[in-house]
C-alpha positions as CSV (number, residue, x, y, z in Angstrom):
1,M,38.2,-0.5,10.5
2,H,39.0,1.5,7.4
3,K,42.0,0.8,5.2
4,I,44.1,2.6,2.6
5,T,46.4,0.6,0.3
6,F,49.2,2.0,-1.8
7,Y,51.0,-0.2,-4.4
8,P,54.7,-0.4,-5.5
9,L,54.4,0.9,-9.0
10,G,57.6,2.9,-9.5
11,N,56.9,6.4,-10.4
12,A,53.2,5.7,-10.8
13,D,50.1,5.8,-8.7
14,C,47.2,3.8,-7.4
15,C,45.5,4.1,-4.0
16,K,42.5,2.0,-2.8
17,I,40.3,3.0,0.1
18,D,38.3,0.3,1.9
19,L,35.7,1.8,4.2
20,D,34.6,-0.1,7.3
21,N,31.1,-0.4,5.9
22,G,32.4,-2.2,2.8
23,R,32.3,0.7,0.3
24,K,35.4,0.9,-1.9
25,L,37.2,3.7,-3.8
26,I,40.2,3.5,-6.2
27,F,42.1,6.6,-7.1
28,D,44.3,6.4,-10.1
29,Y,45.4,3.2,-11.8
30,A,48.8,2.5,-13.5
31,H,49.6,-1.1,-14.4
32,A,53.2,-0.4,-15.1
33,K,54.9,-3.8,-14.6
34,S,56.6,-5.3,-17.6
35,S,55.7,-9.0,-18.0
36,E,58.8,-9.5,-20.1
37,D,61.3,-8.1,-17.5
38,K,62.0,-10.6,-14.7
39,N,63.9,-8.0,-12.8
40,D,60.9,-5.6,-12.7
41,K,60.0,-5.4,-9.0
42,R,56.8,-3.4,-9.5
43,I,53.6,-5.2,-8.5
44,D,51.2,-6.8,-10.9
45,L,48.5,-4.2,-10.2
46,A,45.8,-5.8,-12.3
47,N,46.1,-9.3,-10.7
48,T,46.6,-7.8,-7.2
49,L,43.5,-5.7,-7.4
50,K,41.4,-8.5,-8.8
51,E,42.5,-10.8,-6.1
52,E,41.7,-8.3,-3.4
53,L,38.3,-7.5,-4.9
54,N,37.5,-11.2,-5.4
55,N,38.4,-11.9,-1.8
56,D,35.9,-9.3,-0.8
57,N,33.3,-10.7,-3.3
58,C,33.3,-7.4,-5.0
59,S,32.7,-7.0,-8.8
60,E,31.7,-3.3,-8.6
61,I,33.5,-0.6,-6.6
62,D,31.7,2.5,-5.5
63,V,34.1,5.1,-6.9
64,L,36.8,5.2,-9.5
65,G,38.7,8.5,-9.3
66,F,41.5,9.9,-11.4
67,T,43.5,12.9,-10.1
68,H,44.6,13.8,-13.6
69,A,45.3,12.4,-17.0
70,D,49.0,11.7,-17.0
71,T,50.0,8.2,-18.2
72,D,51.5,7.3,-14.8
73,H,48.0,7.7,-13.3
74,V,45.9,6.0,-16.0
75,L,48.1,3.3,-17.7
76,G,46.1,0.2,-18.4
77,A,42.8,1.5,-17.1
78,S,41.1,0.9,-20.4
79,E,41.9,-2.8,-20.1
80,F,40.9,-3.3,-16.5
81,F,37.7,-1.4,-15.9
82,Y,34.2,-1.7,-17.4
83,F,33.2,1.4,-19.4
84,D,29.6,1.9,-20.2
85,Y,30.0,4.0,-23.3
86,A,31.4,1.3,-25.6
87,K,31.0,-2.5,-25.7
88,K,34.7,-2.8,-26.7
89,Y,35.5,-2.0,-23.1
90,Q,33.0,-4.3,-21.4
91,G,33.2,-7.9,-20.3
92,N,32.5,-10.0,-17.2
93,D,36.2,-10.0,-16.2
94,R,36.3,-6.2,-16.0
95,I,35.7,-4.2,-12.8
96,K,32.6,-2.0,-12.8
97,F,32.3,1.3,-10.9
98,K,29.2,3.1,-9.7
99,E,30.7,6.6,-10.0
100,L,33.6,8.2,-11.9
101,W,35.4,11.2,-10.3
102,V,37.5,13.4,-12.5
103,P,38.8,17.0,-12.5
104,A,37.2,19.1,-15.2
105,A,40.5,19.3,-17.0
106,F,40.1,15.6,-17.8
107,I,37.1,16.5,-19.9
108,V,38.3,19.6,-21.7
109,E,41.9,18.8,-22.6
110,T,43.2,17.3,-25.8
111,G,46.3,15.3,-26.7
112,L,45.5,12.5,-24.3
113,S,47.0,9.0,-24.2
114,D,44.8,6.1,-25.3
115,D,43.9,5.1,-21.7
116,A,43.1,8.7,-20.8
117,M,41.0,9.1,-23.9
118,V,38.8,6.2,-22.9
119,I,38.3,7.6,-19.4
120,Q,37.5,11.0,-20.9
121,K,34.9,9.5,-23.2
122,E,33.3,7.7,-20.3
123,A,33.2,10.9,-18.3
124,K,31.6,12.7,-21.1
125,H,29.1,9.9,-21.7
126,R,28.1,9.9,-18.0
127,L,27.9,13.6,-17.7
128,E,25.8,13.9,-20.9
129,E,23.4,11.1,-19.8
130,G,23.3,12.4,-16.2
131,Y,24.4,9.6,-14.0
132,G,27.4,8.1,-12.1
133,I,29.8,11.0,-12.4
134,K,31.4,13.7,-10.3
135,V,33.3,16.5,-12.1
136,F,35.4,18.8,-10.0
137,S,35.1,22.5,-10.9
138,A,33.3,24.2,-13.8
139,P,35.6,26.2,-16.0
140,D,34.4,27.9,-19.2
141,G,35.8,25.0,-21.3
142,L,33.5,22.6,-19.6
143,K,30.5,24.9,-19.9
144,D,31.3,25.3,-23.6
145,W,31.4,21.5,-24.1
146,M,28.1,21.2,-22.3
147,S,26.5,24.0,-24.4
148,D,27.5,22.0,-27.5
149,K,25.5,19.1,-26.1
150,G,22.5,21.3,-25.4
151,L,23.2,21.4,-21.7
152,T,23.9,24.1,-19.1
153,A,25.9,23.8,-15.9
154,N,22.6,24.1,-14.0
155,D,21.2,21.1,-15.8
156,R,24.0,19.0,-14.4
157,K,24.8,20.9,-11.2
158,E,24.4,17.8,-9.0
159,F,27.4,16.3,-10.8
160,I,29.7,19.3,-10.6
161,I,31.6,19.9,-7.4
162,D,33.6,23.1,-6.7
163,A,36.5,23.4,-4.4
164,G,35.6,24.1,-0.8
165,N,32.7,21.6,-0.7
166,I,32.2,18.1,0.7
167,V,31.5,15.5,-2.1
168,P,27.9,14.3,-1.9
169,G,27.3,10.6,-1.6
170,F,29.4,10.0,1.5
171,K,28.2,11.0,4.9
172,L,30.2,11.0,8.1
173,D,27.3,9.6,10.2
174,E,26.6,6.8,7.8
175,D,29.9,5.9,6.0
176,K,32.2,7.3,8.7
177,A,34.1,9.1,6.0
178,E,33.7,12.3,4.0
179,F,35.7,13.9,1.2
180,F,36.5,17.6,1.2
181,V,37.6,19.2,-2.1
182,H,40.6,21.5,-2.1
183,C,41.5,21.5,-5.8
184,P,41.1,22.1,-8.8
185,F,40.2,25.7,-9.0
186,A,38.3,26.8,-12.1
187,K,40.9,29.5,-12.7
188,L,43.6,27.0,-13.2
189,I,42.0,25.4,-16.2
190,E,40.5,28.3,-18.1
191,G,41.5,28.9,-21.7
192,K,43.1,26.6,-24.2
193,S,46.1,25.5,-22.3
194,V,45.5,22.8,-19.6
195,D,48.2,22.1,-17.0
196,R,47.3,18.6,-15.9
197,N,49.4,18.5,-12.8
198,N,48.2,21.8,-11.3
199,S,44.6,21.0,-12.2
200,S,44.8,17.7,-10.2
201,L,42.2,16.6,-7.8
202,V,43.2,17.2,-4.2
203,L,41.0,15.9,-1.3
204,N,41.1,15.9,2.4
205,V,39.5,12.7,3.6
206,L,38.1,12.5,7.1
207,F,37.6,9.1,8.6
208,E,35.8,8.3,11.8
209,Y,36.1,5.1,13.9
210,Q,34.5,5.0,17.2
211,D,35.5,8.4,18.7
212,Q,38.7,8.8,16.7
213,Q,39.0,11.0,13.7
214,T,41.8,10.5,11.1
215,R,42.6,12.7,8.1
216,F,44.2,11.8,4.8
217,M,45.5,14.4,2.4
218,L,45.2,12.8,-1.1
219,I,47.2,15.0,-3.4
220,G,47.7,14.7,-7.1
221,D,50.8,15.8,-8.9
222,I,50.5,19.5,-8.0
223,D,53.4,21.8,-7.4
224,Y,54.2,23.9,-4.4
225,D,52.6,27.1,-5.6
226,I,49.2,25.4,-5.9
227,L,49.6,23.9,-2.5
228,A,50.4,27.4,-1.2
229,D,47.2,28.7,-2.9
230,I,45.2,25.9,-1.2
231,V,46.6,27.0,2.2
232,D,45.7,30.6,1.5
233,V,42.2,29.9,0.3
234,T,41.5,27.4,3.1
235,K,42.7,29.9,5.7
236,Y,40.6,32.7,4.2
237,Y,37.4,30.6,4.6
238,K,38.5,29.5,8.1
239,N,38.6,25.8,7.2
240,E,42.1,25.1,8.6
241,E,40.9,21.8,10.1
242,R,40.6,20.6,6.5
243,L,44.4,20.9,6.2
244,K,45.1,18.7,9.1
245,W,46.4,15.3,8.2
246,D,47.5,12.0,9.7
247,I,48.4,10.5,6.3
248,Y,50.1,12.7,3.7
249,D,50.2,11.6,0.0
250,I,53.4,13.2,-1.1
251,P,52.9,14.9,-4.5
252,H,54.6,14.1,-7.8
253,H,56.6,11.0,-6.8
254,C,58.7,12.9,-4.1
255,S,59.7,15.7,-6.4
256,Y,61.2,18.8,-4.9
257,K,58.6,20.7,-6.9
258,G,56.0,19.7,-4.2
259,L,58.0,21.9,-1.8
260,N,59.7,24.7,-3.7
261,S,61.0,25.8,-7.1
262,E,64.6,25.3,-5.9
263,K,65.8,21.8,-5.2
264,G,68.5,22.8,-2.8
265,K,71.9,21.2,-2.4
266,D,71.1,18.6,0.2
267,K,67.6,19.4,1.3
268,T,64.7,21.2,-0.3
269,E,63.4,23.9,2.0
270,P,59.6,24.5,1.4
271,V,57.9,27.8,0.8
272,E,56.2,29.1,3.9
273,N,52.7,27.9,3.2
274,V,53.8,24.4,2.3
275,K,56.0,24.4,5.5
276,W,52.9,25.3,7.5
277,L,50.8,22.6,5.7
278,L,53.4,19.9,6.6
279,E,53.3,21.1,10.2
280,Q,49.6,20.2,10.4
281,G,50.5,16.5,10.7
282,G,49.1,14.6,13.7
283,N,51.3,12.7,16.1
284,A,52.7,9.5,14.5
285,G,51.6,10.7,11.1
286,I,52.5,8.8,7.9
287,L,54.0,10.3,4.8
288,V,53.8,8.1,1.7
289,A,55.9,8.6,-1.4
290,S,54.6,6.7,-4.4
291,C,57.8,6.5,-6.3
292,D,60.9,4.6,-7.3
293,V,63.7,3.8,-4.9
294,I,65.1,7.2,-4.0
295,P,68.6,7.7,-5.3
296,T,71.5,9.0,-3.2
297,I,72.8,11.1,-6.1
298,D,71.3,14.1,-7.9
299,T,68.8,13.4,-10.6
300,D,66.7,15.5,-13.0
301,Q,63.5,13.4,-12.7
302,P,61.9,12.5,-9.4
303,P,62.2,11.1,-6.8
304,H,64.7,13.6,-5.4
305,R,66.9,13.0,-2.4
306,Q,66.6,16.6,-1.4
307,A,62.8,16.3,-1.1
308,K,63.2,13.1,0.9
309,A,65.5,14.8,3.3
310,Y,62.8,17.4,4.2
311,Y,60.0,14.9,4.4
312,K,62.0,12.7,6.7
313,D,62.5,15.7,9.0
314,V,58.7,16.2,9.0
315,A,58.1,12.6,10.0
316,A,60.8,12.8,12.7
317,N,59.2,15.9,14.2
318,I,55.9,14.1,14.7
319,D,57.3,10.8,15.7
320,G,55.9,9.5,12.4
321,K,57.0,7.6,9.4
322,F,58.2,8.4,5.9
323,V,57.6,5.5,3.6
324,V,58.5,4.9,-0.1
325,T,56.3,2.4,-2.0
326,M,59.2,0.8,-3.9
327,E,61.2,0.5,-0.6
328,H,58.5,-1.1,1.5
329,P,59.3,-3.3,3.3
330,N,62.6,-3.3,1.4
331,S,63.8,-2.3,-2.1
332,S,64.7,-5.9,-3.1
333,N,61.1,-7.2,-2.7
334,P,58.6,-4.3,-2.3
335,K,55.1,-5.2,-1.3
336,K,51.8,-3.3,-1.1
337,L,51.7,-0.7,1.7
338,E,48.6,-1.0,3.9
339,I,47.4,1.6,6.5
340,E,44.7,0.6,8.9
341,I,42.5,3.2,10.5
342,D,40.7,2.5,13.7
343,Q,40.2,3.8,17.3
344,F,43.9,4.4,17.6
345,G,44.2,6.4,14.4
346,A,46.4,5.4,11.4
347,R,48.7,2.5,11.7
348,L,51.1,1.2,9.1
349,K,51.2,-2.6,8.6
350,T,54.8,-3.7,8.5
351,I,56.1,-7.0,7.0
352,L,58.6,-9.0,8.9
353,S,60.4,-12.0,7.6
354,A,61.4,-14.8,9.9
355,G,62.5,-18.3,9.1
356,G,61.8,-17.7,5.4
357,S,58.2,-16.8,6.0
358,S,56.5,-13.5,6.2
359,S,54.1,-12.3,8.9
360,I,52.2,-9.0,9.1
361,I,52.1,-7.1,12.3
362,R,50.5,-3.8,13.2
363,N,53.0,-1.1,14.0
364,P,52.0,0.4,17.3
365,S,51.9,4.2,16.8
366,P,49.4,5.6,19.3
367,R,48.1,9.1,18.7
368,A,48.5,12.1,21.0
369,G,46.6,11.5,24.2
370,M,46.3,7.8,23.7
371,S,47.9,5.4,26.2
372,D,50.6,2.9,25.2
373,E,49.0,0.4,27.5
């Protein structure tokens, strides 16, 4: 059985993938909880992850990936992970990683936060030395940096992955998982100005368990227009199956901008290509919003109630679920959100409280063509 875990972090992200064969990947890391605020309901991410990894006797994960460099995706990473480039960021209590995955924008941009800068230096170190790194896309800015180091893109071609390819290192026949790259496109990060959100890493992850295939759209904080471009490009290359999904990582903390430029009065109506993408969800699909409790009033910052209204419609149309990390299982005491992937597809673990204790049961959500019996 494979498993995907999301964590209640407010408007911040972290996602852990546990493959059935024991390999582990973590995408983004934002330890946002305030130790001084007793009313802060966000999870203690550092302690939670360490406990999970210790329980699995794991001191080194296979992949640490960052979709982009915003603080809500990197906060505290410099204190949690083991970075090879400097002894300051090493120690037995830190979590090691075999490979670092970053979009090229992470390497070429400036004005980073302290945590993002540490990740950037590690990425540059590994790319220069030629080990343990995957960089997604090869814009001119990256080529210029490599040239300054006496390298060419060809010298490090095994570490640079363009959109439209499967990431080397994971094989469907061996790992029962593969990672297809949708974004970033090099054109998005050319020149001096870098748009972190729209240069985010976007993957379609295909899981296999027995004869069942399950797909996960892992989306960074990209806007609707880039999603629309992804649909156009993917259709052009006749890769529509790479846009199917059973688990959909809602972009940008349930912002309306993941659907359209206009919020709408009560519901955000998506542009045509995004509407089509959301229609590719499988029966009983799960849409996950990594965000704060969604307000019932209008707000400038996400999450937006109008976006929620549309995503809930999507879930209803496929007999699926729309889940908010800070509302799971309830907003007064949010817990980590776990999705199991097996011969029945993707199933959300739900937490029920009875007699003052909690028990975890698997929510039965058979996929199309599967019997309820």
